[in-house]
N, C-alpha and C positions, 0 to 999 in steps of 0.2 A: 320471692319477696326479699328485697334488700332491706336490711335493718338500717335505720337511720338513727342519728344521735338525738337524744332528748335534750333540749336546751332549757336553761333557766329563764323564766319569764322576767323581763325587766321590771324593776320595782314600780314604776309609774303604771305600766299596763296591769300588773298584778293588783295594785291598789284600785284601779278603775274597775276591774272585774269583781273584786271583793265587794265594792260598793253597789254593784249592779244587782237588781233583784232577780231571782230565778224566775223563769217564765213558766215553770210548772211546779206545783206542790202536790205531792202524793196525797190522795184523799183517804188513805188508810195506812196504819202502821205497816212497815215492810219487814219481811224476813228474808231478804235477798231477792225479792221480786218487786217489780213496779206494781202500783195500784192499777185499777182498770181505766183511769183517766176520764171516764164519762163519755157523753155523746161526742162523736167526731174523732175520737182517738182510736188508733190502731194498736193492738197489742200483739206481741209475738214473743216466742222463746225458741231458741235453737241450741242443741247440745251436741257435743262431739267428745269422744274419748280420745285423748291425745296419745301419740305414739310413745312419748316419754313417760317415765315413771317417777321422776324426781319432783315430788309434790312441793317441797320447801323451795327449791330453785324456781319452779314455775310460779309460785306465789311471789317470790322476790321480783321476778321479771314482770308479773302482772302489776304489782304495786309500784314498780319503777317505770311504768308507762310503755313498756316494750310491746305490749299487745297492740296498742294504737300505732306506735312507730313502725313495727314490722308489717302492719297492715297497709302501710303506705302513707300515713298521715305525717305531716310535720307537726311536732309537738313541742310546746314551750309551757312548762308548768311552774307554778310558784314554789313548789316543794319537790324535791327529787323522789319522794315517796308519797303516794296518794293517801290522804287522811281527810277526815271531815273538815271542810273549809278550804281545802286546796283548790285553787283555780287553775284552769288550763286553757290555753288557746291553741287549737289545732287548725290545720288547714289541709285542704285537698286540692291539688292542681298547682299551677304556677302563675306567677305574676299577678296582674290585676284581675285575672279570671279565677283566681284561687277562691275556693269556697271556705269561708271563715266559720269555725266551729268552737265557740267559747262555752265552757261548762264549769260547774262547781261540784266538787265531791260532797254529796249529801248523806251518804250512808256507808257503813263498813260492816262486813260480816267477819267475825273473828271467833270461830268455833273450832274445836279439834276436828281436823280433817275437812274443814269447810271454811274457805277464806275468799273475800272479794270486796268489791266496792261498787257504788253507784254514783253517777253524776247526773245533775239536772242541767237543762239548757239555760243559757243566759241570753240577753238581748243580742241579736245579730246572728244567732244560730238559725239555720234554715228550718229547723223543726222546733216544736215545743214539746218537751217530754222529759223522760228519765230513762236511763239505760243502766242495767246491772251486768257485771262481769264476775262470775262466781266459779271458783275452782273447788272440786270435791275429790277427796281420795276415797276410792271404793274399797270395800273390805279385802279385795284381792290385790290391792296396791296400784290399780290403774288410776289415772288422773282424768277427771271429766271436767270440761269447761262448758258453762252455760252462759249464753248471752241472751238477755231478755230486755224488752223495752216496751214502753207505751209512748206514743207520739202522734202528733198531727202537724200538718204544715204550718209554719209560722211566718214565712215570707211569701211575697207574691210569686217569686220564682218557684218555690216548692209547691204552692197551690196550683199554679198553671201547669207545673210539671206532672201533676197527678200520678199516673201509673209509672212514669219515668222516675219520679222521686222515690216511690216505693221500691222500684227495681234497684236503684242506687243503694238504698238502705239494705236490701237483701244481699247485694254484691259485697258491701262492706262487712256485713255479718259473716258471710262465708270467709272473707279474708281474716277477720278477727278469730274465727274458729281454727284457722290453720296457723295463725301467727306465732303461738308459743311453741310450735314444733319447728319453727325456723331457726337457723343457726344464730347464736348469740352474737351481738356486735363485738368487733375487736377493738 
């Protein structure tokens, strides 16, 4: 996995994304996990113990958008560090065929030994939902990453894609789970 640079979202694009309504609102208070979404929503969670043991550095990289970047997404964020209200425009693929993935950070976990954030989808995202990325430091010093989401197709392409769309989501989740063990960008 090649690490890519995270870019600053241009002011006009950031303002447009800030003005856009999220396409999913959690139906219950979250504690680092998405709600159930209701009928038609698919919910999943995947966890991996990272090879690294430097929790604070892993947190810095997670909040600096390196998880998404190292997983192969092009990332442009309104802020260099994820915080509630930050908007991000990600893409997968190249040129006019690139899949556009706009999101807004809607939640942050900031507890001793447990840090992470969630973003909700914005109009134009192929899915409607919320995704959480949470790092935990275990009592023995290991670092555990959990990616959890609740989603349903939001675009015609995602609906028609059916099982292919779900397979792409699973493929990206596997890439996310390995991303913070990838070498840091130079």
